[in-house]
MARMARVEX-947482 format. One line per field, with one value per residue (C-alpha): residue number from 1; residue in three letters; y, x, z. Coordinates in steps of 0.5 Angstrom, whole numbers, padded with zeros to 4 digits. Layout:
N
num = [NUM|...]
residu = [ALA|...]
north = [Y|...]
east = [X|...]
up = [Z|...]
END
This chain:
786
num = [1|2|3|4|5|6|7|8|9|10|11|12|13|14|15|16|17|18|19|20|21|22|23|24|25|26|27|28|29|30|31|32|33|34|35|36|37|38|39|40|41|42|43|44|45|46|47|48|49|50|51|52|53|54|55|56|57|58|59|60|61|62|63|64|65|66|67|68|69|70|71|72|73|74|75|76|77|78|79|80|81|82|83|84|85|86|87|88|89|90|91|92|93|94|95|96|97|98|99|100|101|102|103|104|105|106|107|108|109|110|111|112|113|114|115|116|117|118|119|120|121|122|123|124|125|126|127|128|129|130|131|132|133|134|135|136|137|138|139|140|141|142|143|144|145|146|147|148|149|150|151|152|153|154|155|156|157|158|159|160|161|162|163|164|165|166|167|168|169|170|171|172|173|174|175|176|177|178|179|180|181|182|183|184|185|186|187|188|189|190|191|192|193|194|195|196|197|198|199|200|201|202|203|204|205|206|207|208|209|210|211|212|213|214|215|216|217|218|219|220|221|222|223|224|225|226|227|228|229|230|231|232|233|234|235|236|237|238|239|240|241|242|243|244|245|246|247|248|249|250|251|252|253|254|255|256|257|258|259|260|261|262|263|264|265|266|267|268|269|270|271|272|273|274|275|276|277|278|279|280|281|282|283|284|285|286|287|288|289|290|291|292|293|294|295|296|297|298|299|300|301|302|303|304|305|306|307|308|309|310|311|312|313|314|315|316|317|318|319|320|321|322|323|324|325|326|327|328|329|330|331|332|333|334|335|336|337|338|339|340|341|342|343|344|345|346|347|348|349|350|351|352|353|354|355|356|357|358|359|360|361|362|363|364|365|366|367|368|369|370|371|372|373|374|375|376|377|378|379|380|381|382|383|384|385|386|387|388|389|390|391|392|393|394|395|396|397|398|399|400|401|402|403|404|405|406|407|408|409|410|411|412|413|414|415|416|417|418|419|420|421|422|423|424|425|426|427|428|429|430|431|432|433|434|435|436|437|438|439|440|441|442|443|444|445|446|447|448|449|450|451|452|453|454|455|456|457|458|459|460|461|462|463|464|465|466|467|468|469|470|471|472|473|474|475|476|477|478|479|480|481|482|483|484|485|486|487|488|489|490|491|492|493|494|495|496|497|498|499|500|501|502|503|504|505|506|507|508|509|510|511|512|513|514|515|516|517|518|519|520|521|522|523|524|525|526|527|528|529|530|531|532|533|534|535|536|537|538|539|540|541|542|543|544|545|546|547|548|549|550|551|552|553|554|555|556|557|558|559|560|561|562|563|564|565|566|567|568|569|570|571|572|573|574|575|576|577|578|579|580|581|582|583|584|585|586|587|588|589|590|591|592|593|594|595|596|597|598|599|600|601|602|603|604|605|606|607|608|609|610|611|612|613|614|615|616|617|618|619|620|621|622|623|624|625|626|627|628|629|630|631|632|633|634|635|636|637|638|639|640|641|642|643|644|645|646|647|648|649|650|651|652|653|654|655|656|657|658|659|660|661|662|663|664|665|666|667|668|669|670|671|672|673|674|675|676|677|678|679|680|681|682|683|684|685|686|687|688|689|690|691|692|693|694|695|696|697|698|699|700|701|702|703|704|705|706|707|708|709|710|711|712|713|714|715|716|717|718|719|720|721|722|723|724|725|726|727|728|729|730|731|732|733|734|735|736|737|738|739|740|741|742|743|744|745|746|747|748|749|750|751|752|753|754|755|756|757|758|759|760|761|762|763|764|765|766|767|768|769|770|771|772|773|774|775|776|777|778|779|780|781|782|783|784|785|786]
residu = [UNK|UNK|UNK|UNK|UNK|UNK|UNK|UNK|UNK|UNK|UNK|UNK|UNK|UNK|UNK|UNK|UNK|UNK|UNK|UNK|UNK|UNK|UNK|UNK|UNK|UNK|UNK|UNK|UNK|UNK|UNK|UNK|UNK|UNK|UNK|UNK|UNK|UNK|UNK|UNK|UNK|UNK|UNK|UNK|UNK|UNK|UNK|UNK|UNK|UNK|UNK|UNK|UNK|UNK|UNK|UNK|UNK|UNK|UNK|UNK|UNK|UNK|UNK|UNK|UNK|UNK|UNK|UNK|UNK|UNK|UNK|UNK|UNK|UNK|UNK|UNK|UNK|UNK|UNK|UNK|UNK|UNK|UNK|UNK|UNK|UNK|UNK|UNK|UNK|UNK|UNK|UNK|UNK|UNK|UNK|UNK|UNK|UNK|UNK|UNK|UNK|UNK|UNK|UNK|UNK|UNK|UNK|UNK|UNK|UNK|UNK|UNK|UNK|UNK|UNK|UNK|UNK|UNK|UNK|UNK|UNK|UNK|UNK|UNK|UNK|UNK|UNK|UNK|UNK|UNK|UNK|UNK|UNK|UNK|UNK|UNK|UNK|UNK|UNK|UNK|UNK|UNK|UNK|UNK|UNK|UNK|UNK|UNK|UNK|UNK|UNK|UNK|UNK|UNK|UNK|UNK|UNK|UNK|UNK|UNK|UNK|UNK|UNK|UNK|UNK|UNK|UNK|UNK|UNK|UNK|UNK|UNK|UNK|UNK|UNK|UNK|UNK|UNK|UNK|UNK|UNK|UNK|UNK|UNK|UNK|UNK|UNK|UNK|UNK|UNK|UNK|UNK|UNK|UNK|UNK|UNK|UNK|UNK|UNK|UNK|UNK|UNK|UNK|UNK|UNK|UNK|UNK|UNK|UNK|UNK|UNK|UNK|UNK|UNK|UNK|UNK|UNK|UNK|UNK|UNK|UNK|UNK|UNK|UNK|UNK|UNK|UNK|UNK|UNK|UNK|UNK|UNK|UNK|UNK|UNK|UNK|UNK|UNK|UNK|UNK|UNK|UNK|UNK|UNK|UNK|UNK|UNK|UNK|UNK|UNK|UNK|UNK|UNK|UNK|UNK|UNK|UNK|UNK|UNK|UNK|UNK|UNK|UNK|UNK|UNK|UNK|UNK|UNK|UNK|UNK|UNK|UNK|UNK|UNK|UNK|UNK|UNK|UNK|UNK|UNK|UNK|UNK|UNK|UNK|UNK|UNK|UNK|UNK|UNK|UNK|UNK|UNK|UNK|UNK|UNK|UNK|UNK|UNK|UNK|UNK|UNK|UNK|UNK|UNK|UNK|UNK|UNK|UNK|UNK|UNK|UNK|UNK|UNK|UNK|UNK|UNK|UNK|UNK|UNK|UNK|UNK|UNK|UNK|UNK|UNK|UNK|UNK|UNK|UNK|UNK|UNK|UNK|UNK|UNK|UNK|UNK|UNK|UNK|UNK|UNK|UNK|UNK|UNK|UNK|UNK|UNK|UNK|UNK|UNK|UNK|UNK|UNK|UNK|UNK|UNK|UNK|UNK|UNK|UNK|UNK|UNK|UNK|UNK|UNK|UNK|UNK|UNK|UNK|UNK|UNK|UNK|UNK|UNK|UNK|UNK|UNK|UNK|UNK|UNK|UNK|UNK|UNK|UNK|UNK|UNK|UNK|UNK|UNK|UNK|UNK|UNK|UNK|UNK|UNK|UNK|UNK|UNK|UNK|UNK|UNK|UNK|UNK|UNK|UNK|UNK|UNK|UNK|UNK|UNK|UNK|UNK|UNK|UNK|UNK|UNK|UNK|UNK|UNK|UNK|UNK|UNK|UNK|UNK|UNK|UNK|UNK|UNK|UNK|UNK|UNK|UNK|UNK|UNK|UNK|UNK|UNK|UNK|UNK|UNK|UNK|UNK|UNK|UNK|UNK|UNK|UNK|UNK|UNK|UNK|UNK|UNK|UNK|UNK|UNK|UNK|UNK|UNK|UNK|UNK|UNK|UNK|UNK|UNK|UNK|UNK|UNK|UNK|UNK|UNK|UNK|UNK|UNK|UNK|UNK|UNK|UNK|UNK|UNK|UNK|UNK|UNK|UNK|UNK|UNK|UNK|UNK|UNK|UNK|UNK|UNK|UNK|UNK|UNK|UNK|UNK|UNK|UNK|UNK|UNK|UNK|UNK|UNK|UNK|UNK|UNK|UNK|UNK|UNK|UNK|UNK|UNK|UNK|UNK|UNK|UNK|UNK|UNK|UNK|UNK|UNK|UNK|UNK|UNK|UNK|UNK|UNK|UNK|UNK|UNK|UNK|UNK|UNK|UNK|UNK|UNK|UNK|UNK|UNK|UNK|UNK|UNK|UNK|UNK|UNK|UNK|UNK|UNK|UNK|UNK|UNK|UNK|UNK|UNK|UNK|UNK|UNK|UNK|UNK|UNK|UNK|UNK|UNK|UNK|UNK|UNK|UNK|UNK|UNK|UNK|UNK|UNK|UNK|UNK|UNK|UNK|UNK|UNK|UNK|UNK|UNK|UNK|UNK|UNK|UNK|UNK|UNK|UNK|UNK|UNK|UNK|UNK|UNK|UNK|UNK|UNK|UNK|UNK|UNK|UNK|UNK|UNK|UNK|UNK|UNK|UNK|UNK|UNK|UNK|UNK|UNK|UNK|UNK|UNK|UNK|UNK|UNK|UNK|UNK|UNK|UNK|UNK|UNK|UNK|UNK|UNK|UNK|UNK|UNK|UNK|UNK|UNK|UNK|UNK|UNK|UNK|UNK|UNK|UNK|UNK|UNK|UNK|UNK|UNK|UNK|UNK|UNK|UNK|UNK|UNK|UNK|UNK|UNK|UNK|UNK|UNK|UNK|UNK|UNK|UNK|UNK|UNK|UNK|UNK|UNK|UNK|UNK|UNK|UNK|UNK|UNK|UNK|UNK|UNK|UNK|UNK|UNK|UNK|UNK|UNK|UNK|UNK|UNK|UNK|UNK|UNK|UNK|UNK|UNK|UNK|UNK|UNK|UNK|UNK|UNK|UNK|UNK|UNK|UNK|UNK|UNK|UNK|UNK|UNK|UNK|UNK|UNK|UNK|UNK|UNK|UNK|UNK|UNK|UNK|UNK|UNK|UNK|UNK|UNK|UNK|UNK|UNK|UNK|UNK|UNK|UNK|UNK|UNK|UNK|UNK|UNK|UNK|UNK|UNK|UNK|UNK|UNK|UNK|UNK|UNK|UNK|UNK|UNK|UNK|UNK|UNK|UNK|UNK|UNK|UNK|UNK|UNK|UNK|UNK|UNK|UNK|UNK|UNK|UNK|UNK|UNK|UNK|UNK|UNK|UNK|UNK|UNK|UNK|UNK|UNK|UNK|UNK|UNK|UNK|UNK|UNK|UNK|UNK|UNK|UNK|UNK|UNK|UNK|UNK|UNK|UNK|UNK]
north = [0016|0020|0014|0013|0021|0020|0015|0018|0024|0020|0017|0023|0026|0020|0021|0028|0027|0021|0026|0032|0027|0022|0017|0016|0009|0007|0003|0006|0003|0004|0000|-0004|-0006|-0005|0001|0000|0005|0011|0018|0020|0027|0033|0039|0045|0040|0036|0030|0023|0016|0011|0006|-0001|-0006|-0008|-0001|0000|0005|0009|0016|0017|0024|0028|0034|0035|0039|0039|0037|0036|0029|0029|0022|0021|0017|0017|0014|0016|0022|0026|0026|0032|0030|0033|0030|0032|0029|0028|0027|0020|0016|0013|0014|0010|0012|0009|0013|0012|0014|0015|0013|0019|0017|0024|0024|0031|0029|0027|0031|0037|0041|0047|0052|0053|0050|0045|0038|0040|0036|0039|0041|0045|0049|0056|0055|0052|0046|0041|0034|0031|0023|0017|0015|0020|0019|0011|0013|0017|0014|0019|0017|0024|0029|0034|0029|0030|0037|0038|0035|0040|0046|0053|0049|0048|0044|0047|0045|0051|0048|0043|0042|0041|0040|0045|0045|0049|0049|0055|0057|0062|0065|0066|0063|0058|0063|0066|0059|0057|0049|0046|0039|0037|0044|0046|0051|0048|0047|0053|0057|0052|0046|0049|0049|0041|0039|0037|0032|0029|0027|0020|0020|0012|0017|0022|0021|0027|0034|0040|0045|0052|0058|0065|0069|0064|0069|0070|0063|0061|0067|0070|0067|0064|0070|0065|0059|0054|0046|0042|0035|0031|0025|0017|0016|0009|0007|0000|-0006|-0006|-0008|-0006|-0006|-0003|-0003|0002|0001|0006|0008|0015|0017|0010|0011|0013|0008|0010|0005|0006|0001|0003|0000|0002|-0001|0001|-0002|0000|-0003|-0006|-0001|0004|0008|0007|0006|0007|0008|0007|0008|0009|0009|0009|0011|0012|0015|0016|0022|0024|0028|0029|0033|0028|0034|0032|0035|0033|0035|0031|0030|0024|0023|0019|0019|0015|0017|0014|0016|0014|0017|0015|0017|0015|0016|0018|0018|0019|0026|0027|0025|0026|0025|0025|0024|0023|0024|0024|0025|0023|0026|0027|0029|0031|0035|0038|0033|0028|0025|0020|0026|0029|0036|0041|0037|0038|0043|0044|0042|0042|0038|0038|0033|0034|0031|0033|0031|0034|0032|0035|0033|0035|0034|0035|0036|0036|0039|0033|0036|0035|0043|0046|0043|0046|0044|0045|0043|0044|0042|0043|0042|0042|0041|0041|0041|0040|0044|0044|0050|0051|0047|0050|0053|0049|0053|0050|0057|0057|0062|0057|0051|0055|0057|0051|0047|0052|0052|0048|0050|0049|0050|0050|0051|0051|0052|0052|0052|0052|0054|0053|0053|0054|0052|0052|0050|0056|0055|0048|0052|0057|0056|0061|0059|0063|0062|0065|0062|0063|0062|0061|0060|0061|0059|0060|0059|0060|0058|0061|0060|0066|0070|0068|0068|0069|0069|0070|0070|0071|0071|0072|0072|0071|0072|0070|0069|0067|0066|0062|0065|0060|0065|0061|0054|0056|0061|0061|0066|0066|0073|0073|0076|0075|0080|0078|0081|0080|0081|0080|0080|0079|0079|0078|0077|0076|0078|0085|0087|0086|0088|0088|0087|0089|0089|0089|0091|0089|0087|0085|0081|0081|0076|0074|0069|0066|0061|0060|0054|0058|0051|0044|0043|0050|0053|0060|0061|0068|0072|0077|0076|0080|0077|0079|0077|0080|0082|0075|0071|0065|0059|0061|0066|0060|0056|0057|0056|0057|0062|0063|0057|0062|0061|0066|0069|0072|0077|0082|0090|0096|0098|0092|0094|0088|0086|0086|0083|0084|0077|0076|0071|0067|0061|0057|0049|0045|0038|0033|0026|0024|0017|0013|0019|0024|0030|0036|0043|0048|0055|0060|0067|0070|0077|0078|0085|0086|0092|0092|0085|0082|0081|0078|0083|0081|0087|0085|0085|0079|0080|0080|0073|0071|0070|0074|0078|0079|0083|0082|0089|0092|0092|0098|0093|0087|0084|0077|0075|0069|0063|0055|0051|0044|0038|0032|0025|0018|0013|0009|0007|0003|0010|0017|0022|0030|0035|0042|0048|0055|0062|0067|0074|0076|0083|0089|0095|0098|0094|0091|0092|0084|0086|0093|0093|0097|0105|0102|0097|0100|0095|0091|0094|0094|0088|0090|0086|0087|0080|0075|0070|0063|0064|0061|0064|0057|0050|0044|0037|0031|0024|0018|0012|0006|-0001|-0005|-0011|-0013|-0015|-0010|-0002|0003|0010|0015|0022|0028|0035|0042|0048|0053|0058|0063|0067|0064|0069|0066|0069|0070|0072|0072|0079|0077|0080|0076|0076|0074|0068|0065|0057|0052|0049|0042|0037|0030|0024|0018|0011|0006|-0001|-0005|-0012|-0014|-0021|-0023|-0029|-0029|-0024|-0023|-0023|-0018|-0017|-0011|-0011|-0005|-0002|0004|0010|0017|0023|0018|0023|0025|0032|0035|0041|0041|0047|0046|0050|0046|0046|0049|0056|0055|0058|0052|0056|0055|0049|0049|0044|0037|0035|0029|0025|0019|0014|0007|0004|-0004|-0003|-0009|-0008|-0014|-0012|-0014|-0007|-0007]
east = [-0014|-0015|-0012|-0006|-0005|-0005|-0001|0005|0004|0005|0012|0014|0013|0016|0022|0023|0022|0028|0032|0030|0032|0038|0038|0043|0044|0050|0053|0054|0060|0064|0071|0069|0062|0056|0052|0044|0039|0044|0039|0042|0039|0040|0038|0036|0032|0028|0029|0032|0032|0035|0039|0037|0040|0046|0047|0045|0041|0037|0036|0031|0029|0035|0035|0041|0047|0052|0049|0051|0049|0049|0050|0049|0047|0048|0054|0057|0061|0056|0059|0057|0059|0058|0057|0054|0048|0047|0040|0037|0044|0045|0050|0054|0057|0061|0060|0065|0062|0068|0065|0063|0067|0067|0059|0059|0053|0048|0042|0041|0035|0038|0041|0035|0029|0028|0032|0038|0045|0050|0055|0050|0048|0050|0051|0056|0053|0057|0054|0055|0054|0052|0059|0062|0058|0060|0067|0067|0063|0058|0052|0049|0049|0053|0059|0060|0058|0065|0067|0064|0068|0067|0063|0066|0062|0063|0061|0059|0057|0061|0054|0049|0053|0049|0053|0052|0055|0059|0059|0064|0066|0059|0055|0050|0044|0046|0045|0038|0038|0033|0029|0027|0028|0022|0025|0021|0028|0026|0031|0030|0031|0038|0040|0041|0037|0044|0045|0038|0038|0041|0045|0042|0035|0039|0040|0045|0046|0047|0050|0050|0054|0053|0047|0041|0034|0032|0030|0029|0027|0030|0036|0040|0046|0052|0048|0043|0044|0039|0038|0034|0032|0032|0027|0024|0028|0029|0027|0032|0033|0039|0040|0046|0050|0055|0059|0064|0068|0070|0076|0077|0071|0065|0060|0056|0051|0047|0043|0039|0035|0032|0027|0024|0019|0017|0012|0014|0011|0014|0007|0008|0013|0015|0022|0022|0028|0029|0035|0036|0042|0045|0051|0054|0057|0064|0068|0076|0079|0076|0073|0067|0063|0062|0065|0060|0053|0049|0045|0039|0036|0030|0028|0023|0021|0017|0017|0013|0010|0004|0003|-0005|-0003|0004|0003|0002|0006|0005|0010|0009|0014|0013|0019|0019|0024|0025|0032|0034|0040|0044|0050|0054|0056|0052|0048|0045|0042|0035|0038|0035|0041|0047|0052|0051|0046|0043|0038|0034|0028|0026|0020|0020|0014|0016|0011|0011|0007|0008|0004|0007|0003|0006|0003|0001|0008|0012|0015|0011|0011|0006|0008|0003|0007|0006|0011|0010|0014|0012|0017|0016|0022|0023|0029|0033|0038|0041|0044|0046|0052|0057|0053|0048|0044|0036|0036|0040|0036|0029|0032|0034|0028|0025|0030|0025|0023|0018|0019|0014|0016|0011|0014|0009|0011|0006|0007|0006|0011|0010|0016|0016|0021|0022|0025|0028|0033|0031|0027|0022|0020|0015|0012|0009|0010|0008|0013|0010|0014|0012|0015|0014|0020|0019|0023|0019|0025|0029|0023|0025|0020|0021|0014|0015|0011|0014|0010|0013|0009|0014|0013|0019|0021|0027|0029|0034|0037|0041|0043|0049|0050|0056|0053|0047|0045|0040|0036|0032|0029|0024|0020|0018|0013|0015|0012|0015|0011|0015|0016|0023|0023|0028|0028|0026|0028|0022|0023|0018|0019|0014|0016|0012|0017|0017|0024|0026|0032|0035|0040|0044|0049|0052|0056|0060|0064|0070|0072|0069|0073|0073|0067|0066|0061|0059|0054|0051|0046|0042|0040|0036|0035|0029|0030|0028|0031|0035|0039|0044|0038|0035|0041|0043|0050|0052|0058|0060|0055|0049|0046|0047|0041|0041|0036|0035|0037|0031|0030|0034|0034|0034|0041|0042|0048|0051|0054|0059|0063|0066|0069|0073|0072|0076|0074|0080|0080|0088|0087|0082|0083|0078|0080|0076|0079|0074|0078|0072|0072|0067|0066|0060|0058|0053|0050|0047|0050|0047|0053|0052|0055|0055|0052|0057|0051|0048|0041|0037|0035|0043|0043|0048|0046|0048|0045|0044|0046|0047|0054|0057|0058|0062|0065|0067|0072|0076|0077|0075|0080|0077|0081|0078|0081|0079|0083|0077|0071|0076|0080|0077|0081|0079|0082|0079|0081|0078|0082|0078|0078|0072|0072|0068|0068|0069|0072|0066|0065|0064|0064|0061|0062|0057|0060|0060|0066|0072|0077|0073|0075|0071|0073|0073|0075|0076|0076|0069|0071|0071|0072|0079|0082|0084|0080|0080|0079|0081|0077|0081|0076|0080|0077|0083|0079|0071|0071|0076|0075|0080|0078|0083|0080|0082|0080|0084|0082|0086|0088|0081|0080|0075|0072|0072|0068|0073|0069|0062|0060|0061|0068|0072|0078|0080|0085|0088|0086|0092|0090|0088|0089|0083|0085|0080|0082|0076|0077|0071|0070|0064|0062|0057|0053|0048|0044|0039|0044|0052|0055|0059|0064|0068|0073|0078|0079|0077|0082|0087|0092|0087|0088|0083|0082|0086|0085|0077|0075|0074|0069|0061|0063|0067|0065|0062|0062|0069|0070|0073|0077|0074|0068|0070|0077|0080|0075|0075|0069|0066|0060|0057|0051|0046|0042|0041|0044|0051]
up = [-0014|-0007|-0003|-0008|-0006|0002|0001|-0003|0002|0008|0004|0002|0009|0012|0009|0010|0017|0017|0013|0018|0025|0027|0032|0037|0040|0045|0051|0058|0062|0069|0069|0063|0066|0064|0068|0068|0068|0066|0064|0057|0056|0052|0056|0051|0047|0054|0050|0054|0055|0060|0058|0060|0065|0060|0059|0052|0049|0043|0043|0037|0033|0034|0030|0026|0029|0034|0040|0048|0051|0059|0062|0069|0074|0082|0085|0078|0075|0070|0063|0058|0051|0045|0038|0031|0029|0022|0019|0017|0020|0026|0031|0036|0042|0048|0055|0060|0067|0073|0080|0084|0090|0093|0092|0088|0084|0089|0089|0095|0096|0101|0096|0092|0095|0090|0088|0084|0083|0088|0082|0079|0085|0084|0092|0095|0099|0103|0105|0112|0110|0114|0112|0116|0122|0122|0120|0127|0131|0132|0136|0135|0130|0135|0135|0127|0125|0126|0120|0115|0112|0117|0122|0130|0135|0142|0149|0153|0160|0165|0169|0163|0157|0153|0145|0140|0132|0130|0123|0119|0126|0129|0134|0134|0134|0127|0124|0122|0123|0119|0119|0113|0110|0115|0121|0127|0131|0137|0141|0146|0141|0139|0147|0148|0141|0137|0143|0142|0134|0133|0127|0125|0123|0119|0111|0110|0113|0107|0110|0107|0109|0109|0108|0107|0110|0102|0103|0109|0114|0119|0124|0118|0118|0118|0114|0114|0117|0113|0117|0112|0116|0112|0106|0105|0098|0099|0104|0110|0117|0122|0129|0132|0139|0141|0148|0150|0156|0157|0160|0163|0168|0165|0160|0154|0152|0146|0141|0135|0130|0123|0117|0111|0107|0100|0095|0089|0085|0089|0091|0098|0103|0110|0115|0122|0127|0134|0139|0146|0150|0157|0158|0165|0168|0168|0173|0170|0175|0181|0184|0185|0179|0172|0166|0162|0165|0166|0159|0159|0151|0147|0141|0135|0129|0122|0115|0110|0103|0099|0091|0090|0082|0078|0079|0087|0094|0100|0106|0113|0118|0126|0131|0139|0143|0151|0154|0161|0163|0170|0171|0178|0184|0188|0182|0187|0192|0190|0187|0193|0197|0192|0192|0184|0180|0173|0171|0165|0163|0156|0152|0144|0139|0131|0126|0119|0112|0105|0099|0092|0086|0079|0073|0067|0063|0070|0069|0075|0082|0088|0095|0101|0107|0115|0120|0128|0134|0142|0147|0154|0159|0167|0169|0176|0177|0183|0189|0196|0193|0198|0204|0209|0211|0211|0205|0202|0202|0201|0195|0192|0194|0189|0183|0179|0173|0167|0160|0154|0147|0140|0133|0128|0119|0114|0106|0100|0094|0087|0082|0074|0069|0064|0057|0059|0063|0068|0074|0078|0085|0089|0096|0102|0109|0116|0122|0129|0136|0143|0149|0156|0161|0169|0175|0181|0186|0182|0180|0173|0167|0160|0155|0148|0142|0135|0129|0122|0115|0109|0102|0098|0090|0086|0079|0077|0070|0065|0058|0057|0059|0063|0066|0072|0076|0083|0083|0089|0095|0101|0106|0113|0117|0125|0131|0137|0144|0150|0157|0160|0168|0173|0181|0181|0174|0169|0161|0155|0148|0143|0136|0129|0123|0116|0113|0106|0105|0097|0095|0089|0087|0081|0078|0072|0069|0067|0065|0065|0071|0074|0077|0080|0085|0088|0092|0096|0102|0107|0114|0120|0127|0131|0139|0142|0146|0144|0146|0151|0154|0155|0158|0166|0168|0175|0178|0185|0187|0184|0178|0172|0168|0161|0160|0154|0155|0154|0147|0143|0136|0131|0128|0120|0116|0109|0107|0101|0099|0093|0091|0086|0086|0081|0080|0076|0075|0075|0072|0077|0082|0083|0086|0088|0091|0094|0096|0099|0102|0106|0110|0113|0117|0122|0124|0132|0134|0140|0145|0153|0158|0165|0169|0174|0180|0184|0185|0191|0190|0190|0182|0177|0171|0164|0159|0151|0149|0142|0140|0136|0129|0128|0121|0120|0115|0113|0108|0107|0104|0103|0099|0097|0094|0092|0087|0088|0092|0097|0099|0101|0104|0106|0109|0111|0114|0116|0117|0120|0124|0128|0131|0134|0129|0136|0143|0146|0154|0156|0164|0167|0175|0179|0181|0188|0186|0186|0185|0179|0172|0166|0161|0154|0147|0140|0139|0139|0145|0144|0136|0134|0128|0125|0126|0121|0120|0116|0114|0112|0109|0107|0106|0104|0102|0102|0110|0113|0114|0118|0119|0121|0123|0127|0128|0130|0134|0134|0140|0142|0148|0154|0159|0166|0171|0177|0182|0185|0183|0176|0175|0169|0166|0158|0157|0151|0150|0148|0141|0141|0136|0137|0134|0132|0130|0128|0125|0123|0120|0115|0115|0110|0113|0108|0103|0108|0114|0115|0121|0122|0129|0130|0135|0137|0140|0140|0142|0141|0145|0150|0148|0153|0157|0163|0167|0169|0175|0181|0187|0188|0186|0179|0173|0169|0163|0163|0158|0151|0146|0145|0148|0151|0153|0150|0149|0147|0144|0141|0136|0133|0128|0124|0118|0111|0108|0105]
END
């Protein structure tokens, strides 16, 4: 009798349970073909399944009622479908997944410090992919960063080719550059580092505009640029070569390789990459002095992972860079016997390790990480300046310098998913950097040590399905110890301060096609030497140095942003429109002011001083369209205004110089009010490709030093339009061997600066516009990839 009762109880329970739940079966297709392994998920219930190889799926034990099913797969547009599930019944659903040719659904990490679908990030994240690097034939990442909203690459020196990236109207020191989400890209690396990283080692670059100090620490006032190196995801190999002729004169040769291996059970994998490059020096106006320096670069690196268990993963990345560059004149002579030479020899090593541990239910994740960077630089800044005096020769022979730079980042981060929707992130991080820079011939020394301990927390709140808010903050305790000297002038910096940087952003899905994002962030920069301070230029045949002024105060920012993102499909055409506005107010902004004097050792001095305040306001526009995977078109424009609250002094003469007057401006120099780009990537057939790309740079104020004392005048540059054309042809010889041939021209109409200064006494910083003149290239790639 007891056994019969138990059996009846089980039958009744099973019957009741089956009446309280339903089943959904279906198939996922795209353009009539099945889509394998798509994920079908009910987010609010945390239940889901994956389609099989034929696109078929079954999802059981669904509570009765109306539910929203998310169907997603990388490379396809996520679909949200609402269906009513009835108890005890099996419903059928056929899902048509449109292709995501604009890559709007890819995973990003820079917005929130954890992996998140780009379309669901409460912060606008733009991604620069390898597709753009290939379309523009970019060898280093500095050549491709122009193709992002709000970003503009510029060259700042004819002799050494110093480059920096400006974001939303602010110069390079306002943007924090990360390598695999770690802040090991130091001030010294920022001078030449963007030229040293080859594009073939990069998986993608994530760009977050506006303040980000609440996540990544100081110096992220304009935003962050996160360089993600390639992960091992499949077994492949590739060898590529590029040969270019710059301005019909200078040869630019490069060879790169990539390879990766992944175990069958995906428990471990390794990728490796490398590049060697030699670019001859280029003289545009035939005065014997370079506009583009001689460049020799060798890079090698690897990244591997091991999964000790299904809940843990160890990732290690190692990168080594050796670069030599030299500009000026008489490149075949030893530097002391030339009129002007800037010679740099870099050796850089970057390493990082991350250990991730998930909880059993996969709702929590703990990450422990450490990254480091060490750069050794041998330099020469000087020459005879056109003269042959005994003093000139003595100074030139001692113009060699040595720089050692170290950066360390370590921390622990914990994240947990709450209530199946909300997410909390908290962590502690220590950032340390130390630089020693000395040029004995000019009595120039920089010894600086910066240490920052940061505590941060962030809460992602999703009270309803169409609203997300990020509320976070970071407290940094920063200490700076620095000694800065040039000739008889000595400055020190001893600072210890605590800074709290709050951040608030939100995203509202106004309709399924329209999203609004808005937010506020506070940022800061402590008084210290940045990239421009570690660069030396030449004026009047003499070097020009930058030094920190006395009593330099911390710079603060308040950044506001708002954007509308509209994504629509018109038939098979996918369209995305971004309209973004930004406003950043700066307090105590750091500005470089010429001291208007020649020091006893013959060099010119400029000082970093605090300004009275500044503001940057403007907007970014980006339109992307793709009717199919064969054609993608993107265009973007930035309109902005960067101004000081009160006119800022750029040159202040000594009292004895009665003929010279102060030079003041209310506008930022080297900051055009308009700039933009477009890309058109077209594959008419499986074998043939045509890429048309270009950038536009509007007029801007450019300072020109016109005398040996440092006196300057401000000039308005012309606008430039730089157009590139590339043809490629793919040969599929076998499953394991493909060949790609390419050729084309960069800066097709030779839109290039035509008023360079000439001779040994030129102002080498007077350079603007596109990075190089008309350049023809041919390329060859071999490998087993697509």
